[in-house]
C-alpha positions in Angstrom: 160.3 29.1 113.8 160.8 32.7 115.0 163.3 34.6 113.1 162.9 38.1 114.7 161.6 38.8 118.2 161.2 42.2 119.7 159.8 42.7 123.2 159.3 46.1 124.8 161.8 47.7 122.3 162.4 51.4 122.6 164.7 53.8 120.8 165.5 57.2 122.3 168.0 59.8 121.2 169.6 62.5 123.3 169.1 66.0 122.0 171.3 69.0 122.7 169.7 71.3 125.3 166.4 69.4 125.2 164.8 66.3 126.8 165.5 62.9 125.2 163.3 62.2 122.1 161.6 58.8 122.1 161.2 57.5 118.6 160.0 54.0 119.3 158.0 53.1 122.4 157.4 49.5 123.6 157.5 47.7 120.3 156.5 44.1 120.4 156.9 42.0 117.2 157.5 38.4 116.3 158.4 37.5 112.7 158.3 33.9 111.7 160.4 32.2 108.9 158.5 32.8 105.6 156.3 35.5 107.2 154.8 38.4 105.1 154.4 41.5 107.2 153.5 45.1 106.1 154.1 48.1 108.3 152.2 51.3 107.4 153.2 54.6 108.8 153.3 58.3 108.0 156.5 60.2 107.5 158.1 60.7 111.0 156.3 57.8 112.6 159.6 55.9 113.3 159.6 53.6 110.2 163.3 54.2 109.4 164.4 53.8 113.0 162.5 50.5 113.2 164.0 49.4 109.9 167.5 50.0 111.2 166.7 47.8 114.3 165.2 45.0 112.2 168.1 45.1 109.8 170.7 44.9 112.7 172.0 48.4 111.8 171.3 49.8 115.3 170.6 48.7 118.8 167.4 49.4 120.9 167.8 51.8 123.8 165.9 49.2 125.9 163.9 46.0 125.5 164.8 42.7 123.9 165.8 42.2 120.2 166.6 38.7 119.1 167.6 37.4 115.7 167.2 33.6 115.1 166.9 33.1 118.9 170.0 35.0 119.9 170.0 38.4 121.6 171.4 40.9 119.1 173.3 42.7 121.9 175.4 39.5 122.3 176.8 39.9 118.8 180.2 41.3 118.4 180.5 44.1 115.8 182.1 41.8 113.3 179.5 39.0 113.9 176.7 41.5 113.5 178.1 42.6 110.1 178.5 39.0 108.9 175.0 38.1 110.0 173.5 41.2 108.3 175.4 40.6 105.1 174.5 37.0 104.9 171.0 36.9 106.3 169.4 40.3 105.6 168.5 41.8 102.3 167.6 45.4 101.9 165.4 47.0 99.1 164.9 50.7 99.1 162.8 53.2 97.2 165.9 54.6 95.5 167.6 51.8 93.6 171.1 52.7 94.7 172.7 50.9 91.8 176.4 51.5 91.2 176.7 53.8 88.2 179.3 52.7 85.6 178.8 49.1 86.6 176.6 46.6 84.6 173.5 44.9 85.9 175.6 41.8 86.4 178.4 43.6 88.2 175.8 45.3 90.5 174.3 42.0 91.5 177.7 40.4 92.0 178.8 43.0 94.5 177.4 41.4 97.7 179.1 38.1 96.7 182.5 39.8 96.9 182.0 39.5 100.7 180.9 35.9 100.6 183.1 32.8 101.2 183.7 29.6 99.4 181.4 28.6 96.6 179.4 31.8 96.7 182.6 33.9 96.1 184.2 31.7 93.5 181.0 31.2 91.5 179.7 34.8 91.9 179.3 35.5 88.2 177.2 32.3 87.7 175.1 32.9 90.8 174.4 36.6 89.9 173.5 35.6 86.3 171.1 33.0 87.6 169.5 35.6 89.9 169.1 38.1 87.1 167.5 35.4 85.0 165.1 34.7 87.8 163.9 38.3 87.9 163.5 38.4 84.1 166.7 40.2 83.2 168.9 37.5 81.8 169.0 39.4 78.5 170.2 42.6 80.2 173.3 41.4 82.0 175.6 43.9 80.3 173.3 46.9 80.6 174.3 50.0 82.5 171.8 51.5 85.1 171.1 54.6 82.9 170.0 52.3 80.1 167.5 50.5 82.3 163.9 51.5 83.0 162.8 52.2 86.5 161.2 48.8 86.8 164.3 47.1 85.4 166.5 49.0 87.9 164.3 47.9 90.8 164.6 44.3 89.5 168.3 44.6 89.5 168.1 45.9 93.1 165.9 43.0 94.1 168.3 40.5 92.5 171.2 42.2 94.3 169.4 42.0 97.7 168.6 38.3 97.3 171.7 37.0 95.6 173.2 35.7 98.9 169.9 34.0 99.9 168.9 36.1 102.9 166.4 34.8 105.4 165.0 38.2 106.0 164.1 40.8 103.3 163.4 44.4 104.4 161.6 46.4 101.7 161.5 50.2 102.5 159.0 51.9 100.2 160.1 49.5 97.3 157.7 50.9 94.8 157.8 54.6 95.7 159.8 55.6 92.6 157.6 53.5 90.2 154.3 53.9 88.5 151.3 51.9 89.8 151.4 49.1 87.3 155.2 48.6 87.5 155.0 48.8 91.3 152.4 46.0 91.4 154.6 43.9 89.0 157.7 44.5 91.2 155.8 43.5 94.4 154.5 40.3 92.8 158.0 39.5 91.7 159.4 40.2 95.1 156.8 38.0 96.8 157.5 35.2 94.3 161.2 35.2 94.8 160.9 35.5 98.6 158.5 32.5 98.6 160.9 30.5 96.5 163.7 31.0 98.9 161.5 30.8 102.1 162.6 34.2 103.3 160.5 36.4 105.6 159.4 39.7 103.9 158.7 42.9 105.8 157.5 45.8 103.7 157.5 49.2 105.2 155.3 51.6 103.3 152.9 54.5 103.5 150.8 53.0 100.6 147.8 50.9 101.9 147.5 49.1 98.5 151.1 47.8 98.8 150.6 46.9 102.5 147.5 44.9 101.6 149.6 42.4 99.7 151.0 41.1 102.9 149.3 38.5 105.2 149.9 40.5 108.4 149.2 44.2 108.5 150.6 46.5 111.2 150.6 50.3 111.8 153.3 52.5 113.2 152.1 55.7 114.7 154.3 58.0 116.8 156.6 55.1 117.6 153.8 52.8 118.7 153.3 49.5 116.7 149.8 48.1 116.6 147.7 45.8 114.4 146.3 47.8 111.5 142.7 48.9 112.3 143.4 49.3 116.0 145.2 47.5 118.9 142.3 45.1 119.5 141.8 44.0 115.9 143.3 40.5 115.4 142.9 40.4 111.6 142.6 43.1 109.0 141.3 42.2 105.5 142.9 43.7 102.5 139.8 45.6 101.6 139.7 47.1 105.1 143.3 48.3 105.0 142.3 51.3 102.8 140.9 52.9 105.9 144.4 52.9 107.6 145.8 56.5 107.5 148.8 56.7 105.1 
């Protein structure tokens, strides 16, 4: 089942006293339910712009973008917000935890916008998610008392607490050391697998990208299969040759 469909997607911004700047050019991408996709690209390649489109934060200038079979342009502003809050989880390089709030309170935050059982049982649901990421003993800890790896685990729990169908991880290990980063990615994959969510990891690190089952490259706004447009499959040991 296709969760995300992009066909001929472009994103262009109008500059003052200059020609329009094309950031994304003719992007084609299908993401299935439960997919594992990595997108490698240098700084300035258009990764953040693509992330905003995939996460329903922005609209393409042209082309087709569908979420769960529906054209995103058909969503009202309120419906887009509801779908994004319910079905899309974001994980960033910076943990973006609320200072002065405990780990449990941080993870409960998205559930304040939920309805029914998720809202009324938010403390229990958030506690269970923190236990799932190995932090059941740190519910009352403040962010400044948590290690980097623990803070990222809280961020992961917060992004997954509403059971999203799509997880977007933007440089999720960039602020962590190598060993902690590997542990966090293993945890993220495990939790995503357990919930059946699709996971798209956007990174400049080939080692992190190699953990996915599909490897893509974004270069000057053009999305291709890593290793070249004609390469149907890229093995993990070959991905080290992809420019970071």
